[in-house]
C-alpha positions in Angstrom: 0.9 17.7 4.3 0.2 14.0 4.6 2.6 11.9 6.6 2.1 9.2 4.0 4.7 10.9 1.8 7.4 10.2 4.3 6.1 6.9 5.6 5.3 3.9 3.3 4.9 1.5 6.2 1.6 0.1 4.9 3.3 -0.7 1.6 6.0 -2.7 3.5 3.8 -4.5 6.1 0.9 -6.3 4.5 0.0 -8.5 1.5 -1.9 -6.3 -0.9 -4.4 -8.8 -2.4 -7.4 -7.9 -4.7 -9.8 -9.3 -7.2 -7.9 -10.3 -10.3 -9.9 -8.1 -12.6 -8.4 -5.0 -11.0 -5.3 -5.8 -13.0 -4.8 -4.5 -16.5 -5.2 -7.9 -18.1 -8.7 -8.1 -16.6 -9.7 -4.6 -17.6 -8.6 -2.8 -14.5 -5.9 -0.2 -13.9 -3.2 -2.1 -11.9 -0.3 -2.9 -14.2 -0.4 -6.7 -14.5 3.4 -6.9 -14.6 3.4 -5.7 -11.0 1.1 -8.4 -9.8 1.3 -12.1 -8.8 -1.5 -14.6 -9.0 -2.7 -16.0 -5.6 -5.5 -18.2 -6.9 -8.0 -18.1 -9.8 -9.9 -15.2 -8.2 -7.2 -13.1 -6.5 -3.9 -11.4 -7.3 -1.6 -9.4 -5.1 1.0 -6.7 -5.6 4.4 -8.2 -6.4 6.6 -8.2 -3.4 3.9 -8.2 -0.8 3.4 -12.0 -0.6 6.3 -12.8 1.7 7.3 -12.7 5.3 8.9 -9.3 4.7 6.4 -7.6 2.4 7.6 -4.7 0.2 5.4 -3.6 -2.6 7.3 -3.3 -5.9 5.5 -0.1 -6.6 6.9 1.6 -3.6 9.8 4.0 -4.3 12.1 5.4 -1.7 12.9 4.5 1.9 10.2 3.5 4.4 10.0 6.2 7.1 12.0 8.7 5.1 10.6 9.8 1.7 8.4 7.5 -0.4 6.0 7.5 -3.3 3.8 5.0 -5.1 4.8 4.6 -8.7 1.3 3.6 -9.7 -0.7 5.8 -7.3 -3.5 6.6 -9.7 -3.6 3.0 -10.8 -3.3 1.4 -7.3 -5.6 -1.5 -6.3 -8.7 -1.1 -4.0 -6.9 -2.2 -0.7 -4.5 0.7 -1.1 -7.5 3.1 -1.5 -8.9 1.6 1.8 -6.0 2.5 4.0 -6.3 6.0 5.5 -3.7 7.9 7.5 -4.2 7.3 11.2 -6.6 4.3 10.8 -6.0 1.0 12.5 -4.1 -0.6 9.6 -1.8 2.5 9.3 -1.1 2.5 13.0 -0.2 -1.2 13.0 2.2 -0.7 10.0 3.8 2.3 11.6 4.3 0.4 14.9 5.9 -2.5 13.0 8.4 -0.1 11.5 9.0 1.8 14.8 7.6 5.0 13.4 5.8 7.6 15.5 2.0 7.6 15.5 0.6 10.6 13.5 -1.2 13.2 15.5 -4.8 13.6 14.5 -5.3 17.1 13.1 -8.6 18.9 14.2 -11.0 19.6 11.4 -11.1 23.2 10.3 -14.2 25.1 11.7 
């Protein structure tokens, strides 16, 4: 099982910015009411544009049990983060969470 379901650190560590057209008002899937405008070309997830980012779509407690309320509609930067990659590890370190052990690929 993915450690992402009990982590959420990436959702509470970085600004999640993306091309404005990924939002529903531009034809995309991200609910526009959960976004903020950065400039004429970029939007971000509401709550992530601060010194203490916390995505408004994150439900639960970081490091305990979490879920994304718009998982199937999330923006491209969220698709780009993978469990155990550099961004994941930075976020987990920021929150004082253990580093996930890499699982060997099945033969």
